[in-house]
C-alpha positions in Angstrom: -21.7 18.9 -12.6 -19.1 20.0 -10.1 -16.0 22.2 -10.7 -12.8 20.0 -9.7 -10.5 23.3 -9.6 -7.1 21.7 -8.0 -6.5 18.4 -9.0 -4.8 17.3 -12.4 -4.4 13.2 -13.5 -3.2 12.9 -16.9 -4.3 9.5 -18.2 -2.6 7.6 -21.0 -4.1 3.9 -21.5 -3.4 0.9 -23.4 -5.6 -2.1 -23.2 -3.9 -3.7 -20.5 -1.1 -1.8 -19.0 -1.7 2.4 -18.9 1.1 4.3 -17.9 -0.7 7.3 -15.5 1.4 10.5 -14.5 -0.4 12.2 -11.7 -0.3 16.0 -10.7 -1.1 16.4 -7.1 -3.7 18.3 -5.6 -2.5 21.7 -4.8 -2.1 22.6 -1.4 -2.1 26.3 0.0 1.2 26.2 1.6 3.4 23.7 2.5 2.8 19.6 2.8 2.3 20.2 6.5 -0.4 23.1 5.5 -4.2 21.2 5.8 -5.7 23.9 3.8 -6.7 22.5 0.6 -9.6 22.1 -1.7 -11.1 19.2 -3.2 -14.2 18.1 -4.5 -15.3 14.9 -6.5 -15.9 14.8 -10.1 -18.9 12.5 -11.1 -17.3 11.1 -14.5 -20.9 8.7 -15.2 -24.6 8.6 -13.5 -23.2 8.7 -9.9 -20.8 8.0 -7.6 -20.6 5.4 -4.8 -18.3 5.1 -1.8 -16.3 7.6 0.8 -17.4 11.2 -0.7 -16.9 13.1 2.5 -13.7 15.8 1.9 -10.0 14.3 2.9 -8.7 16.1 6.0 -5.3 16.4 7.3 -3.2 15.1 8.3 -2.6 12.4 6.3 -2.3 8.8 8.0 1.5 7.6 7.9 3.0 3.9 8.3 0.3 2.0 7.0 0.6 2.2 3.2 3.4 0.2 1.8 2.5 -0.2 -1.9 2.0 -3.8 -2.0 -1.4 -4.8 -0.2 -5.2 -4.2 -0.8 -7.7 -1.9 0.4 -11.8 -2.7 0.2 -14.6 -0.2 0.5 -18.3 -1.2 1.7 -20.6 0.4 -0.3 -24.6 -0.3 -0.8 -25.3 1.7 -4.1 -29.3 2.3 -3.8 -28.1 4.3 -0.5 -26.5 7.0 -2.6 -27.6 6.6 -6.0 -31.4 6.6 -7.4 -32.2 5.5 -10.2 -35.3 4.2 -12.4 -33.1 1.2 -13.5 -32.3 -1.4 -11.1 -29.0 -1.9 -11.8 -25.8 0.2 -12.3 -22.1 -0.9 -14.0 -19.0 0.0 -12.4 -17.0 2.4 -14.7 -13.8 3.1 -12.3 -12.1 3.0 -9.2 -10.6 6.1 -6.9 -8.1 6.4 -3.8 -7.1 9.0 -2.7 -3.4 9.0 -1.7 -0.4 11.3 -0.2 3.2 11.1 -1.0 5.9 13.0 0.7 8.8 14.9 -1.2 10.9 11.9 -0.2 8.5 9.4 -1.3 8.9 10.3 -5.2 9.1 9.3 -8.1 7.4 6.3 -7.2 5.6 3.5 -9.5 2.7 1.1 -8.6 0.8 -1.2 -10.3 -2.9 -1.3 -9.6 -5.3 -3.6 -10.2 -9.4 -2.3 -9.0 -12.0 -4.9 -8.4 -15.4 -5.2 -7.3 -16.1 -7.9 -4.5 -19.1 -9.4 -3.0 -20.2 -8.5 0.6 -20.4 -11.3 3.1 -22.3 -10.8 6.2 -20.5 -12.0 9.4 -22.7 -12.4 12.3 -19.8 -12.6 14.7 -18.8 -9.2 14.1 -22.2 -8.0 12.6 -20.3 -6.5 9.8 -20.2 -6.8 6.0 -17.0 -7.8 4.8 -15.4 -8.2 2.0 -16.1 -11.6 -0.1 -15.0 -12.8 -3.7 -14.3 -10.7 -6.9 -17.1 -10.5 -8.8 -15.3 -8.1 -11.5 -11.8 -7.1 -11.8 -10.4 -4.6 -14.2 -6.9 -4.5 -15.6 -3.8 -3.6 -13.8 -2.5 -0.3 -14.5 1.1 1.6 -14.0 1.2 4.4 -12.2 4.4 6.9 -12.4 3.8 9.3 -9.1 6.0 12.2 -10.2 5.6 15.2 -7.4 4.6 14.8 -3.9 1.0 15.9 -2.5 -2.1 14.5 -2.8 -2.6 11.6 -5.8 -5.5 10.2 -7.2 -5.3 6.7 -8.3 -8.2 6.0 -10.7 -8.2 2.8 -12.2 -11.0 1.8 -14.9 -12.8 -1.0 -14.6 -13.9 -1.8 -18.6 -16.4 -4.2 -19.3 -17.5 -4.5 -15.9 -21.4 -6.7 -16.2 -24.6 -4.9 -14.8 -25.3 -5.8 -10.6 -27.9 -5.0 -8.4 -28.2 -1.2 -6.8 -29.9 -2.8 -3.7 -27.1 -5.1 -2.5 -23.9 -4.5 -0.7 -20.8 -4.7 -2.0 -17.0 -3.7 -1.4 -14.9 -1.0 -3.9 -11.3 -2.7 -3.7 -7.6 -2.0 -5.2 -4.7 -4.0 -5.2 -1.3 -2.8 -4.9 2.2 -3.9 -5.8 5.4 -1.7 -6.3 6.4 -1.2 -2.6 6.0 2.5 -3.0 5.8 4.5 0.5 2.7 6.6 1.2 0.1 8.0 3.3 -3.4 7.5 3.5 -5.8 10.0 2.8 -8.7 10.2 4.9 -12.5 12.0 6.3 -12.6 12.9 9.7 -15.1 10.2 10.5 -13.8 6.6 11.4 -16.2 3.8 11.3 -16.0 0.2 11.9 -17.3 -2.4 9.5 -16.7 0.0 6.5 -12.7 -0.2 5.3 -10.7 -3.0 5.1 -6.8 -4.1 4.1 -5.3 -7.4 3.1 -1.5 -7.9 3.1 -2.0 -11.6 2.3 -3.2 -12.9 5.9 -6.9 -11.9 4.9 -8.8 -8.9 5.4 -8.9 -6.5 8.1 -10.6 -4.0 9.4 -9.0 -0.1 9.4 -10.8 0.9 12.1 -9.3 -1.7 14.6 -5.5 -1.1 13.4 -3.6 1.2 15.6 -2.6 4.4 13.8 -1.9 8.0 14.6 -5.6 9.0 13.9 -7.8 10.0 11.5 -11.1 8.4 9.6 -11.9 6.3 6.7 -9.8 6.1 3.5 -11.5 8.0 0.5 -12.5 5.3 -1.9 -15.3 5.6 -4.2 -16.6 4.4 -7.3 -17.9 6.1 -10.3 -21.2 4.0 -12.0 -23.6 4.0 -14.8 -27.3 3.0 -14.4 -28.5 0.0 -16.5 -31.1 -2.9 -16.0 -29.6 -5.7 -14.0 -28.4 -8.4 -15.8 -26.8 -10.6 -13.0 -28.3 -12.3 -10.2 -27.5 -11.9 -6.6 -24.4 -13.9 -5.5 -25.9 -16.3 -2.3 -22.0 -16.8 -0.3 -22.0 -17.9 3.1 -19.7 -17.0 5.7 -18.6 -20.7 6.0 -17.0 -20.4 2.7 -15.4 -17.2 2.7 -14.3 -17.1 6.4 -10.7 -18.8 5.1 -10.1 -15.4 3.4 -9.8 -14.0 6.9 -7.3 -14.4 9.9 
């Protein structure tokens, strides 16, 4: 297991609502200094999603605290197991808060979404939810990079060799910056502000790559069948 030396998150959980006080990732200087060290700690058998190192600067003027983010995963591509299935344990996103944006309060709900192949865009796009975790409350005290990590208790097992989206649904109107990698790609990261899912790669922004969203999973025998959903059945969720 790799060391995670410079980020701390203190979790205080109840059955449905948790107050989470997050301590930011330590920078080697001011908030404008892009020198920092970050490594992902696997909390279970494997991690899926964007495990690329974050780069600076974070992307401003997108995160408004009242939207959803989804990240495409194909677990069999990142994790090897003798079991055919996996259980999602948590979903995590990295956000950056400026000093003038704290304290902040966010309510966050995690989901595992089905993935639907859209032939018009040649993309996997977010579909209906397969499992929703309980809402968690995050109180952000300090500025810097913050881990928003939300457990997904009681999730069933799903097939590793299938396409899904990790998702986090935010409410609270807190302002922040998106922490990203340096590898922009289409058909991978999506945002929804109530008018349907949009590819973040198509959205005008100041720069940066993909958002840092990942999930911790444990291996398990697959206990649910693959969900067959047509594009006609899901296109109403999009613009």
